[in-house]
LOVEXTOR-556517 format. One record per residue (C-alpha): residue number from 1; x, y, z. Coordinates in Angstrom, 3 decimals, decimal comma, m for minus. Example, Ala and Ser with C-alpha at 12.3 -4.5 7.8 and 13.67 -1.06 7.14 Angstrom:
2
i	px	py	pz
1	12,300	m4,500	7,800;
2	13,670	m1,060	7,140;
//
This chain:
559
i	px	py	pz
1	m28,337	m31,282	m63,887;
2	m25,832	m32,974	m62,189;
3	m25,838	m31,705	m58,194;
4	m22,127	m30,015	m57,333;
5	m20,746	m29,222	m53,917;
6	m18,557	m25,855	m53,521;
7	m16,302	m26,471	m50,163;
8	m15,011	m22,787	m49,000;
9	m11,545	m23,349	m47,071;
10	m8,750	m25,698	m47,993;
11	m8,533	m27,386	m44,163;
12	m9,000	m31,006	m42,530;
13	m12,767	m29,689	m42,494;
14	m13,505	m29,292	m46,156;
15	m11,069	m32,550	m46,962;
16	m13,047	m34,587	m44,712;
17	m16,664	m33,122	m46,077;
18	m15,272	m34,393	m49,343;
19	m14,370	m37,732	m48,343;
20	m17,567	m38,269	m46,358;
21	m19,549	m36,981	m49,534;
22	m17,524	m39,590	m51,606;
23	m17,594	m42,420	m49,152;
24	m21,424	m42,189	m47,317;
25	m22,465	m39,888	m49,971;
26	m21,992	m41,760	m52,849;
27	m21,140	m38,996	m54,481;
28	m18,282	m38,520	m57,595;
29	m15,066	m36,614	m56,801;
30	m15,856	m34,738	m60,121;
31	m19,518	m33,489	m58,289;
32	m16,838	m31,308	m55,780;
33	m15,020	m28,266	m55,462;
34	m12,244	m26,888	m53,059;
35	m11,827	m23,022	m53,246;
36	m8,735	m22,358	m51,016;
37	m5,866	m19,735	m50,201;
38	m3,358	m22,148	m48,113;
39	m2,515	m25,614	m49,113;
40	m1,402	m26,109	m45,234;
41	m4,553	m25,501	m43,454;
42	m3,590	m25,139	m39,458;
43	m1,844	m28,804	m39,704;
44	1,765	m27,106	m40,400;
45	4,816	m28,739	m42,249;
46	6,818	m27,574	m45,295;
47	9,795	m26,056	m46,546;
48	9,551	m22,131	m45,356;
49	10,142	m21,419	m49,961;
50	6,810	m22,937	m49,888;
51	4,433	m20,301	m47,906;
52	5,849	m17,376	m49,764;
53	3,701	m18,264	m52,709;
54	0,708	m18,282	m50,148;
55	m1,690	m15,572	m49,522;
56	m0,472	m12,970	m46,899;
57	2,940	m13,765	m47,098;
58	6,463	m11,978	m48,160;
59	9,303	m13,023	m49,756;
60	11,397	m13,262	m47,051;
61	15,598	m12,699	m47,313;
62	16,492	m15,894	m45,859;
63	13,792	m18,939	m47,147;
64	16,258	m21,875	m46,137;
65	14,887	m24,752	m43,360;
66	11,342	m25,352	m42,144;
67	8,118	m23,552	m41,198;
68	5,932	m25,140	m38,393;
69	3,733	m22,168	m36,957;
70	2,485	m24,627	m34,496;
71	1,152	m28,193	m33,957;
72	m1,665	m30,050	m32,512;
73	m1,575	m33,314	m30,479;
74	m4,001	m36,144	m31,446;
75	m5,223	m38,742	m29,147;
76	m5,957	m41,878	m30,016;
77	m9,388	m41,892	m27,489;
78	m11,285	m38,897	m28,324;
79	m10,383	m38,327	m31,704;
80	m13,090	m41,017	m32,817;
81	m14,323	m39,149	m35,958;
82	m10,665	m38,365	m37,482;
83	m9,469	m41,920	m36,785;
84	m13,133	m42,824	m38,828;
85	m12,494	m40,540	m41,726;
86	m8,463	m41,070	m41,994;
87	m9,422	m45,098	m42,039;
88	m10,893	m44,577	m45,652;
89	m7,747	m42,962	m46,741;
90	m4,505	m44,910	m47,921;
91	m0,547	m44,361	m46,442;
92	1,620	m42,738	m48,919;
93	4,250	m44,482	m47,605;
94	3,122	m47,558	m47,068;
95	m0,177	m47,693	m49,281;
96	m1,478	m51,384	m48,020;
97	m2,178	m49,388	m44,507;
98	m4,640	m46,222	m44,070;
99	m3,405	m43,409	m42,276;
100	m5,145	m44,512	m39,122;
101	m3,453	m47,359	m38,753;
102	0,110	m45,750	m39,880;
103	m0,270	m43,523	m37,332;
104	m1,131	m45,368	m34,569;
105	1,774	m48,120	m35,326;
106	4,322	m45,215	m35,422;
107	2,861	m43,894	m32,301;
108	2,557	m47,446	m30,565;
109	6,254	m47,691	m31,112;
110	7,233	m44,387	m30,588;
111	5,139	m44,118	m27,090;
112	5,195	m40,094	m25,738;
113	6,493	m39,632	m22,104;
114	7,462	m36,304	m20,974;
115	10,233	m36,115	m18,319;
116	11,064	m32,519	m18,222;
117	7,580	m31,369	m18,763;
118	7,939	m28,276	m16,844;
119	11,750	m26,598	m16,140;
120	12,870	m24,019	m13,486;
121	16,407	m22,885	m12,667;
122	16,841	m26,340	m10,579;
123	16,162	m28,177	m14,141;
124	13,111	m30,250	m15,046;
125	10,333	m30,495	m11,700;
126	11,037	m34,232	m11,096;
127	12,841	m33,567	m8,311;
128	10,819	m35,630	m5,379;
129	9,553	m31,972	m3,698;
130	7,183	m30,154	m3,386;
131	7,658	m28,763	m7,221;
132	7,769	m32,092	m8,570;
133	5,108	m31,687	m11,531;
134	3,680	m35,319	m10,846;
135	1,859	m32,918	m8,041;
136	m1,106	m30,687	m9,136;
137	m0,376	m28,497	m6,431;
138	m3,852	m27,721	m5,986;
139	m5,125	m26,335	m2,438;
140	m8,926	m26,846	m1,544;
141	m10,465	m23,713	m2,916;
142	m9,224	m24,551	m6,406;
143	m10,025	m28,130	m5,286;
144	m13,762	m26,793	m5,346;
145	m13,740	m24,435	m8,287;
146	m12,442	m26,925	m10,183;
147	m14,661	m29,425	m9,019;
148	m17,225	m26,961	m9,547;
149	m16,834	m26,608	m12,859;
150	m16,298	m29,927	m14,183;
151	m19,613	m31,408	m12,852;
152	m21,612	m28,389	m13,969;
153	m24,291	m30,035	m16,277;
154	m24,236	m28,944	m19,925;
155	m27,737	m28,649	m19,806;
156	m26,810	m25,304	m17,329;
157	m23,413	m24,433	m19,668;
158	m25,298	m21,184	m20,756;
159	m24,339	m19,927	m16,920;
160	m20,495	m19,683	m18,139;
161	m21,862	m17,116	m20,940;
162	m18,777	m14,537	m21,222;
163	m16,852	m15,886	m18,016;
164	m13,291	m16,119	m17,807;
165	m11,186	m18,309	m16,600;
166	m9,754	m15,679	m14,343;
167	m12,793	m14,557	m13,508;
168	m14,230	m18,620	m12,435;
169	m11,107	m18,864	m10,308;
170	m11,663	m14,632	m9,251;
171	m11,660	m15,823	m5,056;
172	m8,205	m18,730	m5,562;
173	m5,876	m16,743	m7,664;
174	m3,360	m19,518	m6,634;
175	m5,259	m21,691	m9,215;
176	m2,525	m19,760	m11,942;
177	0,688	m20,623	m9,754;
178	0,116	m24,605	m9,720;
179	1,850	m27,189	m11,660;
180	m1,580	m27,866	m13,372;
181	m1,974	m24,509	m14,934;
182	1,386	m24,434	m16,252;
183	0,885	m27,841	m18,296;
184	m2,847	m27,185	m19,338;
185	m1,929	m23,554	m20,691;
186	0,892	m24,208	m22,581;
187	m0,318	m28,203	m23,429;
188	m3,539	m26,368	m25,107;
189	m3,234	m23,331	m25,466;
190	m5,253	m21,450	m23,418;
191	m4,958	m18,130	m22,034;
192	m6,631	m17,062	m17,916;
193	m8,958	m14,402	m20,293;
194	m10,398	m17,103	m22,567;
195	m13,800	m18,742	m21,736;
196	m14,344	m20,774	m19,049;
197	m16,753	m22,453	m20,999;
198	m14,145	m24,151	m22,938;
199	m11,829	m24,876	m20,614;
200	m15,178	m27,028	m18,582;
201	m15,540	m28,946	m22,348;
202	m12,067	m29,736	m22,631;
203	m11,919	m30,783	m18,727;
204	m14,547	m33,287	m19,496;
205	m13,453	m34,632	m22,964;
206	m9,884	m35,158	m21,859;
207	m10,632	m36,242	m18,472;
208	m8,061	m39,163	m19,361;
209	m5,500	m36,721	m19,640;
210	m5,812	m35,406	m16,049;
211	m4,176	m37,730	m14,632;
212	m1,300	m38,136	m17,248;
213	m1,107	m34,593	m18,404;
214	2,865	m34,162	m16,435;
215	4,004	m37,239	m19,036;
216	1,649	m36,477	m22,447;
217	1,384	m40,262	m22,276;
218	m2,140	m39,493	m23,960;
219	m0,360	m37,420	m27,157;
220	m0,608	m39,415	m30,373;
221	2,176	m38,201	m32,614;
222	2,356	m38,431	m36,772;
223	5,514	m40,230	m38,176;
224	6,193	m36,668	m39,759;
225	4,344	m33,377	m39,073;
226	0,930	m33,795	m39,641;
227	0,912	m31,828	m42,914;
228	2,450	m34,314	m44,544;
229	0,912	m37,223	m42,516;
230	m2,638	m36,455	m42,967;
231	m3,548	m33,514	m45,146;
232	m0,651	m34,512	m48,628;
233	m2,780	m38,061	m47,928;
234	m6,284	m36,674	m47,891;
235	m5,478	m34,670	m50,617;
236	m3,957	m37,309	m52,645;
237	m6,706	m39,473	m52,448;
238	m9,084	m36,879	m53,019;
239	m7,471	m35,849	m56,304;
240	m7,709	m39,627	m57,536;
241	m11,452	m39,296	m57,110;
242	m11,613	m36,323	m59,233;
243	m11,936	m34,207	m57,052;
244	m11,285	m30,442	m58,062;
245	m8,759	m28,505	m55,804;
246	m8,616	m24,165	m56,737;
247	m5,746	m22,691	m54,846;
248	m5,436	m18,800	m53,992;
249	m9,387	m17,874	m54,382;
250	m10,187	m16,170	m52,270;
251	m14,004	m16,226	m51,920;
252	m15,503	m12,900	m50,462;
253	m19,295	m12,944	m50,530;
254	m22,204	m15,481	m50,479;
255	m24,640	m14,232	m53,187;
256	m28,267	m14,889	m51,189;
257	m31,683	m15,724	m52,785;
258	m33,994	m12,857	m51,874;
259	m37,400	m14,312	m53,353;
260	m38,099	m15,108	m49,603;
261	m39,370	m11,731	m48,063;
262	m39,614	m13,180	m44,733;
263	m35,906	m13,893	m44,908;
264	m37,316	m17,853	m43,374;
265	m35,348	m19,383	m45,680;
266	m30,947	m19,698	m46,058;
267	m30,450	m20,171	m49,808;
268	m26,586	m19,323	m51,096;
269	m26,971	m18,868	m54,804;
270	m23,837	m17,602	m55,918;
271	m20,352	m17,043	m54,307;
272	m17,998	m13,925	m55,260;
273	m14,521	m14,696	m55,726;
274	m11,008	m13,217	m55,834;
275	m8,230	m14,744	m57,838;
276	m5,065	m13,330	m55,350;
277	m2,564	m14,404	m57,275;
278	m3,695	m12,715	m60,218;
279	m4,711	m8,908	m58,841;
280	m7,589	m9,929	m57,077;
281	m9,226	m10,194	m60,329;
282	m13,136	m10,583	m58,956;
283	m15,258	m13,347	m60,255;
284	m18,849	m15,425	m59,487;
285	m19,599	m19,231	m59,260;
286	m23,185	m19,903	m59,873;
287	m25,043	m22,180	m56,835;
288	m27,309	m23,918	m58,968;
289	m31,002	m25,386	m57,435;
290	m29,496	m28,184	m55,376;
291	m26,186	m27,838	m55,050;
292	m24,385	m27,602	m51,701;
293	m21,445	m25,106	m50,152;
294	m19,594	m25,993	m47,449;
295	m17,724	m23,263	m45,731;
296	m14,960	m23,040	m42,942;
297	m16,361	m20,106	m41,223;
298	m12,791	m19,061	m39,808;
299	m9,674	m20,168	m39,893;
300	m6,858	m20,495	m36,582;
301	m3,964	m19,688	m39,236;
302	m5,666	m16,593	m41,062;
303	m3,575	m12,851	m41,143;
304	m0,509	m15,213	m40,042;
305	3,533	m13,139	m40,069;
306	6,532	m14,412	m40,889;
307	9,837	m13,512	m40,692;
308	13,103	m15,000	m40,530;
309	16,652	m15,431	m38,974;
310	17,343	m11,694	m39,455;
311	13,686	m10,316	m40,457;
312	11,348	m9,667	m38,067;
313	7,869	m10,042	m38,554;
314	5,590	m7,177	m39,775;
315	2,288	m8,061	m38,210;
316	m0,482	m8,108	m40,030;
317	m3,468	m6,364	m39,045;
318	m6,489	m7,637	m41,842;
319	m9,409	m9,324	m40,456;
320	m9,044	m12,619	m41,090;
321	m10,754	m13,245	m44,418;
322	m12,579	m16,669	m43,247;
323	m14,373	m14,586	m40,912;
324	m15,058	m12,000	m42,665;
325	m17,111	m14,084	m45,047;
326	m19,081	m15,566	m42,179;
327	m19,416	m11,897	m40,770;
328	m21,110	m11,130	m44,380;
329	m23,920	m14,087	m43,963;
330	m24,686	m12,928	m40,498;
331	m25,387	m9,180	m42,222;
332	m28,228	m10,893	m44,216;
333	m29,472	m13,351	m41,234;
334	m29,759	m13,643	m37,694;
335	m28,880	m16,321	m35,999;
336	m25,564	m16,950	m37,592;
337	m23,473	m16,125	m34,271;
338	m21,147	m13,369	m33,905;
339	m17,780	m13,604	m36,000;
340	m16,404	m10,281	m33,435;
341	m16,368	m12,502	m30,314;
342	m13,785	m14,797	m31,725;
343	m11,948	m12,224	m34,162;
344	m12,252	m9,128	m32,663;
345	m10,050	m9,141	m29,803;
346	m6,327	m10,486	m30,391;
347	m5,238	m10,486	m26,513;
348	m7,614	m13,439	m26,211;
349	m6,226	m15,561	m29,172;
350	m2,521	m14,387	m30,568;
351	0,952	m15,730	m29,911;
352	3,888	m15,988	m31,907;
353	5,897	m19,394	m32,540;
354	9,419	m19,960	m33,976;
355	10,567	m23,112	m36,126;
356	14,849	m24,012	m35,818;
357	16,148	m25,650	m38,548;
358	19,754	m26,720	m37,552;
359	22,885	m28,525	m39,682;
360	23,278	m30,636	m37,098;
361	22,077	m32,090	m34,080;
362	23,945	m30,007	m31,449;
363	21,335	m28,129	m29,946;
364	18,380	m30,647	m29,906;
365	21,281	m33,322	m28,222;
366	22,007	m30,354	m25,900;
367	18,478	m29,870	m25,543;
368	17,471	m33,539	m24,581;
369	20,952	m33,643	m21,989;
370	18,941	m30,306	m20,439;
371	15,416	m32,086	m20,105;
372	16,538	m35,647	m19,765;
373	14,473	m36,860	m22,308;
374	14,987	m37,977	m26,167;
375	13,322	m35,892	m29,207;
376	9,769	m37,016	m29,908;
377	8,554	m36,982	m26,018;
378	9,318	m33,033	m25,264;
379	6,840	m30,161	m25,129;
380	8,766	m28,137	m22,160;
381	7,781	m25,030	m20,917;
382	10,232	m22,655	m19,049;
383	8,053	m21,418	m15,827;
384	9,862	m18,460	m15,222;
385	10,099	m17,271	m18,649;
386	7,941	m13,753	m18,714;
387	6,686	m14,285	m22,098;
388	5,439	m18,028	m21,402;
389	7,664	m19,837	m23,588;
390	7,878	m23,576	m24,250;
391	9,614	m26,000	m26,787;
392	8,386	m28,734	m28,880;
393	11,097	m31,166	m29,993;
394	9,789	m33,626	m32,244;
395	10,848	m37,364	m33,247;
396	13,306	m36,273	m35,983;
397	13,449	m36,509	m39,403;
398	9,781	m34,228	m38,468;
399	9,989	m33,366	m42,565;
400	10,146	m36,235	m45,427;
401	12,957	m34,251	m47,169;
402	14,939	m33,291	m44,296;
403	18,793	m34,326	m44,309;
404	20,291	m36,865	m42,377;
405	22,196	m33,862	m40,625;
406	19,043	m31,554	m39,497;
407	16,928	m30,943	m36,876;
408	13,780	m29,164	m36,818;
409	11,518	m28,148	m33,634;
410	9,621	m24,918	m32,916;
411	9,216	m23,101	m29,601;
412	6,254	m20,429	m29,253;
413	5,142	m17,834	m26,289;
414	1,892	m17,583	m25,473;
415	2,527	m13,622	m24,438;
416	4,109	m12,426	m27,475;
417	3,719	m8,616	m26,378;
418	5,682	m9,131	m23,311;
419	9,681	m8,646	m23,267;
420	12,011	m11,400	m22,960;
421	14,248	m12,227	m20,060;
422	17,533	m11,836	m21,413;
423	16,674	m10,257	m25,054;
424	15,434	m7,177	m23,774;
425	12,648	m6,649	m26,641;
426	8,910	m8,147	m26,612;
427	9,112	m11,394	m27,981;
428	6,848	m10,411	m30,948;
429	9,162	m7,822	m32,335;
430	12,200	m10,325	m32,157;
431	14,128	m11,746	m34,857;
432	14,632	m15,796	m35,291;
433	18,074	m14,224	m33,956;
434	17,227	m12,569	m31,429;
435	15,085	m15,285	m30,657;
436	17,564	m18,136	m30,425;
437	19,559	m15,670	m28,422;
438	16,254	m15,776	m25,644;
439	16,017	m19,429	m25,535;
440	19,501	m19,875	m25,361;
441	19,530	m17,923	m22,519;
442	16,208	m19,734	m21,217;
443	18,376	m23,448	m21,383;
444	20,929	m21,546	m19,580;
445	19,149	m20,756	m16,811;
446	17,463	m24,346	m16,342;
447	20,805	m26,537	m17,625;
448	21,879	m27,908	m14,105;
449	25,516	m29,927	m15,460;
450	28,456	m28,335	m15,150;
451	29,540	m27,528	m18,522;
452	26,580	m25,074	m19,461;
453	24,499	m24,927	m22,882;
454	26,109	m21,190	m22,886;
455	29,408	m22,681	m23,027;
456	28,837	m23,946	m26,377;
457	26,513	m20,977	m27,536;
458	29,039	m20,038	m30,421;
459	29,192	m23,886	m32,105;
460	25,176	m23,585	m31,563;
461	25,043	m20,372	m33,702;
462	26,959	m21,615	m36,131;
463	24,539	m24,943	m36,825;
464	21,838	m22,360	m37,199;
465	19,861	m22,513	m40,812;
466	17,296	m20,646	m40,243;
467	14,806	m19,950	m37,113;
468	11,311	m18,795	m38,755;
469	9,039	m16,544	m36,292;
470	5,257	m16,773	m36,940;
471	2,799	m14,547	m35,544;
472	m0,610	m16,013	m35,569;
473	m3,409	m13,869	m33,893;
474	m5,962	m16,048	m33,795;
475	m4,386	m18,998	m33,012;
476	m6,416	m19,473	m29,809;
477	m9,136	m17,564	m31,276;
478	m11,510	m20,693	m30,804;
479	m11,013	m20,607	m26,964;
480	m12,415	m16,461	m26,843;
481	m14,825	m15,720	m24,406;
482	m18,152	m16,687	m25,684;
483	m21,654	m17,083	m25,223;
484	m24,538	m19,588	m26,353;
485	m25,584	m18,431	m29,875;
486	m22,140	m16,859	m30,500;
487	m21,549	m19,554	m33,062;
488	m23,732	m20,732	m35,646;
489	m25,071	m24,131	m36,137;
490	m23,435	m26,450	m38,566;
491	m26,361	m26,588	m40,252;
492	m28,989	m23,406	m39,647;
493	m32,694	m24,441	m38,867;
494	m33,675	m22,091	m41,681;
495	m30,674	m23,225	m44,600;
496	m31,602	m25,315	m47,429;
497	m28,219	m25,199	m48,787;
498	m25,176	m23,881	m46,400;
499	m23,801	m25,948	m43,974;
500	m20,430	m24,530	m41,607;
501	m17,555	m26,733	m40,862;
502	m14,976	m25,538	m38,556;
503	m14,138	m24,846	m35,105;
504	m16,575	m22,102	m35,181;
505	m19,240	m23,964	m35,302;
506	m21,560	m25,231	m32,563;
507	m21,693	m28,974	m31,237;
508	m22,836	m30,425	m28,032;
509	m19,551	m31,944	m25,585;
510	m16,808	m32,219	m28,190;
511	m13,936	m29,461	m28,244;
512	m12,568	m27,368	m30,027;
513	m9,152	m27,011	m30,943;
514	m8,420	m30,358	m32,339;
515	m8,569	m32,022	m36,191;
516	m11,783	m33,918	m34,307;
517	m14,103	m31,077	m33,953;
518	m13,581	m29,934	m37,882;
519	m14,179	m33,544	m38,865;
520	m17,189	m34,358	m37,108;
521	m18,638	m30,564	m38,088;
522	m17,886	m32,041	m41,479;
523	m19,870	m35,458	m40,801;
524	m22,743	m33,782	m39,391;
525	m22,993	m31,153	m42,140;
526	m23,040	m34,037	m44,749;
527	m24,986	m36,299	m43,603;
528	m27,894	m33,166	m42,350;
529	m27,595	m31,673	m45,929;
530	m27,895	m35,231	m47,605;
531	m30,110	m36,821	m45,116;
532	m27,901	m39,748	m44,449;
533	m29,256	m41,814	m41,395;
534	m27,497	m45,037	m42,030;
535	m24,215	m45,072	m41,067;
536	m25,304	m42,667	m37,895;
537	m23,123	m40,174	m37,004;
538	m19,977	m41,724	m35,238;
539	m20,548	m41,853	m31,853;
540	m18,571	m40,201	m29,073;
541	m17,008	m42,025	m25,690;
542	m17,946	m40,458	m22,497;
543	m14,594	m40,902	m20,286;
544	m16,089	m38,129	m17,683;
545	m19,181	m40,967	m17,145;
546	m16,770	m43,762	m16,319;
547	m16,361	m44,630	m12,390;
548	m12,350	m45,830	m12,810;
549	m11,580	m42,871	m14,668;
550	m13,136	m40,074	m12,450;
551	m11,280	m41,971	m9,494;
552	m7,777	m41,888	m11,280;
553	m9,004	m37,940	m11,865;
554	m9,695	m37,323	m8,004;
555	m6,370	m39,463	m6,790;
556	m4,369	m37,153	m9,269;
557	m6,564	m33,722	m7,823;
558	m5,594	m34,478	m4,304;
559	m1,585	m35,502	m5,256;
//
């Protein structure tokens, strides 16, 4: 009987596992089935109307324009697995190039260099004074605590079990008033009550970015949004290889073999599911001897709620479907982690984003003039905003189907329960139109030009096609406070055919909230279950051991 693989979830982890099965495992694509609820995964980018047909989303009164629930910044030096897997995928736009080469060529031709990273009532913090964002603004206590965290050996990482960032810096609350923290929290979406353990990993893995975080020069950009630039080429290649992709099928339960009374062996023999676009009709996939199961045990876009220009979101309070499946496995076997640590406290993980589509370039040109930088360089944070608001202005066009006159960008709040400064209601309750007013107020406050953006407000309002609010309760769940053992191993010690591939597995050194982490988990899962030793697991760089890199970081810390 032909061996089969079932991959639960259609994000980059599952797509990468399928690539590794075919490329390095020498499997035929017909042996692989991917079961997905959301074709976009966490790498967003599509017309808003396309999301209305996906699990959990409702029909909107205004489905014009585009949606970016969020975005992730790539990195050329430290995303080793991502570049490895995309090297095998041909570009849809330039088939003679790999996706890796297409992305790097685009990024080298359009390098990022932010000059308006932090904005306050004096404009961009580039004024040459103590507020200049080239200065990290640490005091000596900040430096001691940060150094102590960075140099904690990996073998002693358990000392940070359930320790929050705020607890680690409790003796120096000044840390949270520094330029460094404003930039770090909004670049990577860390909250103060998140894991100090994960911050430690970031500070080591991304040590190259410490000395250039003020300009974001280490950010690698894709030609279009990551859904079109990465996910669609991967899906196209896999379909061409004969892989089966099943949409709108929610796997609800593992059926485990019960022929081992001591529970010393984890073996999946079936997958119960619901057809979500057919009244949740139940079904069962029988998993035969020798078949493999790869599970995305947690997705940060689960339970997302959408609104539109005149419709506020209605929060989806359901427990994340992907985490519910993981939780069901933990009820059968010990040692598979604790999903509630990541999905049980939304105060550690939620944020709300807003996608803007305009029918001319007025608003994006105004933002460029205020921030003093062109689209493609921008992650702008309003440091005086109560809800910690930021804007992300992409190189245009950000979508292949954008009309020449259209612009698309997005903004987000890390604290959506807080009230806006210019609209008197919590961010999470705002319609798209109300968020536009909040952003116009924020931009007006930091605009130091003679003719303020407020003077063009009516013209800007007339240019709006849609502003789409998107609440993601689990967007930063992967940063939640955790202890050793709260995340399962990629392939649990007693597993015969089940592997986990997501941002919620345990791997040494590497850091979550990156495509890199999911792709690496996929490689480890495939290689382990298939017994592949040649080629070896992709080697990671350790820049935190490079004397020159450390010297630059030390210089930055005292700047």
